[in-house]
C-alpha positions, -999 to 999 in steps of 0.1 A, spaced: 226 -153 211 213 -167 246 175 -176 247 160 -179 281 137 -212 281 130 -214 318 112 -192 344 126 -200 378 134 -239 378 104 -245 354 105 -248 316 87 -218 301 60 -239 285 54 -258 316 49 -225 336 24 -213 310 3 -244 311 4 -243 349 -6 -205 349 -35 -215 326 -48 -242 350 -45 -220 378 -65 -194 360 -92 -219 350 -96 -231 386 -98 -195 398 -124 -186 373 -145 -216 383 -141 -209 420 -151 -171 413 -181 -182 392 -193 -206 420 -188 -177 448 -206 -151 425 -236 -176 419 -239 -182 455 -237 -145 463 -266 -140 439 -287 -167 453 -282 -154 487 -302 -125 479 -333 -145 473 -359 -142 502 -362 -173 520 -388 -184 548 -374 -198 579 -406 -203 594 -441 -214 582 -471 -192 594 -497 -220 585 -498 -234 620 -487 -267 634 -511 -298 637 -518 -326 660 -528 -360 646 -538 -390 660 -570 -412 669 -593 -407 699 -600 -442 713 -620 -454 745 -606 -478 773 -615 -507 751 -596 -493 721 -625 -485 698 -625 -453 680 -646 -424 693 -665 -406 666 -676 -368 669 -655 -362 702 -646 -326 710 -606 -323 712 -593 -291 727 -555 -282 724 -543 -255 747 -508 -236 740 -495 -234 774 -474 -202 767 -501 -181 753 -532 -197 768 -549 -201 733 -572 -230 730 -582 -248 699 -612 -271 696 -619 -296 668 -642 -323 664 -630 -359 654 -640 -376 621 -663 -407 621 -633 -429 627 -620 -410 655 -591 -392 637 
């Protein structure tokens, strides 16, 4: 009686090991892809609506800080102006 111990050019046991490794790798990849697909459904914020900011210190020509100065920033696209008063240290 003849017993076939090869599949193609690989011994039967080796091909089973290769298939097991391939299936394990495929399962791991599918798990990662499914996890990313589920995480992709989460709402994400691309932009903040809290507004921007300007930071700095107001100084006079001699370099001394100017306390309680009125600072106005104007958005040139919309024309909206925002005014703030500096602190005691000119910030």
